[in-house]
C-alpha positions in Angstrom: 25.3 -28.8 41.7 23.3 -25.6 40.5 21.3 -25.7 37.0 20.2 -22.4 35.8 17.8 -21.8 32.7 17.6 -18.5 31.3 15.0 -17.3 28.7 14.8 -14.2 27.3 11.0 -12.8 26.7 9.9 -13.4 23.4 9.9 -10.7 20.6 7.5 -7.7 21.7 5.3 -5.4 20.2 6.7 -1.5 19.5 3.4 -1.0 18.0 2.1 1.5 20.4 3.0 4.1 23.3 3.7 2.5 26.1 6.1 2.4 28.8 8.5 -0.2 28.0 7.6 -2.3 31.0 3.6 -2.5 29.7 4.8 -3.7 25.8 2.5 -6.5 24.9 4.3 -9.8 22.6 4.4 -9.2 18.9 3.2 -12.0 16.6 6.1 -13.2 15.8 7.3 -13.6 19.5 3.9 -15.5 20.0 5.0 -17.8 17.1 8.5 -18.0 18.8 7.5 -18.5 22.3 5.4 -21.5 21.3 8.1 -22.9 18.7 10.9 -22.5 21.5 8.8 -24.2 24.5 7.5 -27.0 22.0 11.3 -28.1 21.9 12.6 -27.5 25.2 10.6 -29.9 27.7 13.8 -32.8 27.4 16.0 -30.4 28.7 14.4 -29.1 31.4 15.1 -30.6 34.8 12.3 -32.7 36.7 12.0 -30.3 39.6 12.4 -26.4 39.4 11.4 -23.1 41.1 10.3 -20.6 38.2 11.1 -17.0 38.2 9.9 -14.0 36.0 10.6 -10.9 35.5 7.1 -8.1 35.8 7.4 -6.6 32.9 4.1 -7.9 30.5 6.2 -9.5 27.7 8.1 -11.4 30.1 5.3 -12.2 32.0 3.3 -13.4 28.5 6.3 -15.4 27.6 6.3 -17.7 30.7 2.7 -18.0 30.2 3.2 -19.7 27.2 5.9 -21.7 27.9 4.3 -22.5 31.1 1.2 -23.8 29.0 3.3 -26.0 26.7 5.4 -27.5 29.7 2.6 -27.8 31.7 4.0 -25.8 34.5 1.0 -24.5 36.1 1.1 -20.6 35.6 0.2 -19.7 39.5 3.7 -21.2 40.0 5.6 -18.8 38.2 7.2 -16.2 40.9 7.2 -12.9 39.7 9.5 -10.6 41.1 10.0 -6.8 40.6 13.4 -6.9 40.2 14.4 -9.1 37.5 13.1 -6.2 35.2 16.7 -5.4 35.0 19.4 -5.2 31.6 22.0 -5.2 34.1 23.7 -8.6 34.3 25.3 -7.8 37.8 21.7 -7.0 39.4 20.7 -10.2 37.9 23.7 -11.8 39.4 23.0 -10.5 42.8 19.2 -11.9 42.4 20.1 -14.9 41.1 22.8 -15.4 44.2 19.8 -15.2 46.5 17.7 -18.4 45.0 16.9 -20.4 48.3 19.8 -23.4 48.3 16.9 -25.9 48.5 16.4 -25.2 44.6 19.0 -26.9 42.7 16.9 -25.8 39.4 16.0 -22.4 38.6 14.3 -21.4 35.6 14.0 -17.5 34.6 12.6 -15.3 32.3 14.2 -11.9 31.8 15.5 -9.5 29.5 19.2 -8.6 27.5 21.6 -7.0 27.7 21.7 -8.8 31.2 21.0 -12.3 30.1 23.7 -12.2 27.2 26.5 -10.8 29.5 25.4 -12.7 32.4 25.7 -16.1 30.2 29.2 -14.7 27.9 30.4 -14.3 32.3 29.7 -17.5 33.8 29.5 -19.9 30.7 32.1 -21.3 29.1 30.4 -21.0 25.4 30.4 -17.0 24.0 27.0 -16.3 22.6 27.2 -12.9 20.6 23.8 -12.2 21.5 21.1 -14.5 23.5 18.0 -13.5 21.1 14.2 -13.3 21.8 12.5 -16.5 23.2 16.3 -17.8 23.4 17.0 -20.7 25.7 20.3 -21.2 27.6 20.8 -23.6 29.9 23.8 -23.4 32.4 25.2 -25.9 34.6 27.8 -24.9 38.0 29.7 -27.1 40.4 28.1 -25.5 43.8 25.7 -26.5 46.8 25.1 -22.6 47.7 23.8 -20.4 44.9 25.6 -17.3 46.8 28.7 -18.6 45.5 28.2 -19.0 42.0 30.9 -18.9 39.9 31.8 -19.6 36.1 29.9 -22.9 35.0 29.3 -24.8 31.7 27.1 -23.7 29.3 25.1 -27.2 28.7 22.5 -26.0 25.7 21.1 -23.2 23.4 17.8 -23.2 22.1 17.4 -19.8 19.9 14.3 -19.4 17.2 16.9 -19.8 14.3 17.7 -23.2 15.0 14.2 -24.1 13.8 14.0 -21.7 10.7 13.4 -24.5 8.5 9.8 -24.9 10.4 8.7 -21.3 10.8 6.1 -20.5 8.8 6.6 -17.1 6.8 
């Protein structure tokens, strides 16, 4: 059994003329990342490996989640090839996860995440929003045998609108 937790980076800022990979989080993104990371602890596996895209907004999201979930950020593996918007590339990267890890938490980007969860999960999600978390489970022993699995849980900022401060 393999478990995959996909987390889309929080809302990023377009205020400065930066390369896409260098865009930081917006204040709403920081707020939502704190909100969602405070809601998912009970849904995470007890042991896991954490991967993160090399984009600034994704790393900043991972830092907020790791602080709130007591994951030492030094344990987060930043992978250049996770800076992708293509679900086929994302699939190939996930298939390369070492089989000794049954649980992978991955911070990445859309369209790759939404397309991946619709291809491999059993719940259609129109769009995984920024700071959105989708937990999938696969009845496999080898990551390379990745096939359709089950969508166990989704946690999106809109689920907690009543708790947000405007």
